[in-house]
C-alpha positions in Angstrom: 77.5 89.2 154.0 78.0 89.8 150.3 79.1 87.1 147.9 82.5 88.1 146.5 82.9 85.1 144.2 81.3 86.7 141.0 83.7 89.7 141.4 86.7 87.3 141.6 85.5 85.4 138.6 85.1 88.6 136.6 88.5 89.8 137.6 90.0 86.4 136.5 88.2 86.7 133.2 89.5 90.3 132.7 93.0 89.2 133.6 92.8 86.4 131.0 91.5 88.8 128.3 94.3 91.3 129.1 97.0 88.6 129.0 95.6 87.3 125.7 95.6 90.8 124.2 99.2 91.4 125.3 100.3 88.1 123.8 98.6 89.0 120.6 100.4 92.4 120.5 103.8 90.8 121.2 103.1 88.2 118.4 102.2 91.0 116.0 105.4 92.9 116.9 107.5 89.7 116.3 105.8 89.2 112.9 106.6 92.8 111.9 110.2 92.4 112.9 110.4 89.1 111.1 109.1 90.7 107.9 111.6 93.5 108.2 114.5 91.0 108.4 113.1 89.2 105.4 113.0 92.4 103.3 116.5 93.3 104.3 117.8 89.9 103.5 116.2 90.0 100.0 117.5 93.4 99.3 121.0 92.4 100.4 120.9 89.2 98.4 119.7 91.1 95.3 122.6 93.6 95.7 125.2 90.9 96.1 123.8 89.0 93.2 123.6 91.9 90.8 127.2 93.0 91.3 128.9 89.8 90.2 129.7 88.3 86.8 126.9 85.7 86.7 123.8 85.6 84.6 121.7 87.5 87.1 124.2 90.4 87.0 123.9 90.4 83.2 120.1 90.4 83.3 120.2 93.3 85.9 122.5 95.3 83.7 120.3 94.7 80.7 117.2 95.8 82.6 119.0 99.0 83.7 120.0 99.8 80.1 116.5 99.2 78.9 115.1 101.6 81.6 117.5 104.3 80.6 116.8 103.8 76.9 113.0 103.9 77.5 113.3 107.1 79.6 115.3 108.8 76.8 113.1 107.5 73.9 109.6 107.7 75.3 109.3 111.6 75.5 110.1 112.2 71.7 107.7 109.4 70.7 104.9 110.8 72.8 105.5 114.3 71.4 105.4 112.8 67.8 102.2 110.9 68.7 100.4 113.8 70.4 101.5 116.8 68.4 102.1 115.4 64.9 
């Protein structure tokens, strides 16, 4: 009669490896979902904070004005620098 114990041990080992891999995939999925919630929370917090009357709203408005001014002023300065 053939010894079936090594086959059962291998099957148990493979089952354990499979279960460990599935747990790892589930943990990675939870981490990705958790990161998504963190990004959305930060974006919503930034949006709420930049619409008020506080110091953060004033800094945000100043940064927006600076970006607009830079976008309008940079091309002429680059033309003067390169062509003249």
